[in-house]
N, C-alpha and C positions, 0 to 999 in steps of 0.2 A: 543738622538741618532742622530737626524738631525745635531746638533752641530758637532757630530764626523764625519759625512758624508761631511759636509762643510769643516771641518779641513782637512780631508783626500784629498779633492778635491784641497784646497788651496796648500798643500804641495806636491802633485802629480803633479800639474802644475808648481810648482817650481823645481821639478826634472827635468821635461821636458825641461823647459827653460834651466836649466843647461847644460843638455845633448846637447841641440841645440847650444849653446854657445860653449861648448867644440868641437862640430863638426866643427863650424866655425873656431875656433882657430886652430884647426889641420889641417883643410884644407888650410889655409893661411900658415901655418908652412911647411906643405910637397910641397906647390908650390914654397915656396922660397927655401926650402931645399929637393929637391927631392931625395928618396932614389935610390940606384944604380939600382933597378929593373925598374925604370920608367925614369931614367935619360936620355936616348937616345930617348925617345918617342917623337914625335913633339906635340905641343900644340894641344888641340882638345878634342873631345868627349871620345877618348880611354884613354888618360892620365888622364882626370878628372875621368873617372869610375875606373881607377886603384886607384887613390888617394882615392876615396870613398871606395873601396874594403879594403884598408889598414886600412882606419879609422874604417870601420864596424868591422873589426877583432880586433882592439884595444878596441873599445867598448864593444865587447862580452866579452873579457877577464877582463874587468874593472867591478868590482862589484858594480853596481848602484842599490841601494834598491828600493824597492816600498814604498809608503807612509805608508801603513799598517805595514811594517817591521819596519818603523822608530818609530810609535807610539804604537806598541803593548804592550810595557812594561812602557809607560809613564804614570805618575800618576800626578794629580793636588793636591797639597798639600797646601791649603790657610793658610796663617799666618797673623794674625792680629796684628796691633800695634796702641797704643794711642798716640796722640799728646800730648807734654808735653808743659807747658806754655813758655818754652823756644823755642819750635818750633813755636808756635803761635805768638811769638814776633820777629821773624826772618823775615826780609823784603824780603830777597831773596827767602826764603820757600814760603811765601804768594804769591810773584810775580808769581811764578812757577805755583800756582794754578790758578792764575787769567788769565794766558795765556792758560789753558786748557779749558777755558769756550767757 
């Protein structure tokens, strides 16, 4: 259960980072391409706030899932394979394992 909580936290933090990045990208976009509603506003706190409000409305309409939604139907299905003699004589294959040490 602790592994599940750790996984949820990692995924949720990745979602937060993605949302933050989207906010930064949209802010840059709207500052470079202001919509008509803020085109005549001079630069400053009011214009920045209006851009933030536009972005907030976009994010509310965007379905950004929570981590628990993403993993609720996820199953781990381990599959095992045996190495063949051909695998064990493959230099690239063995080098790949040596890199992992």
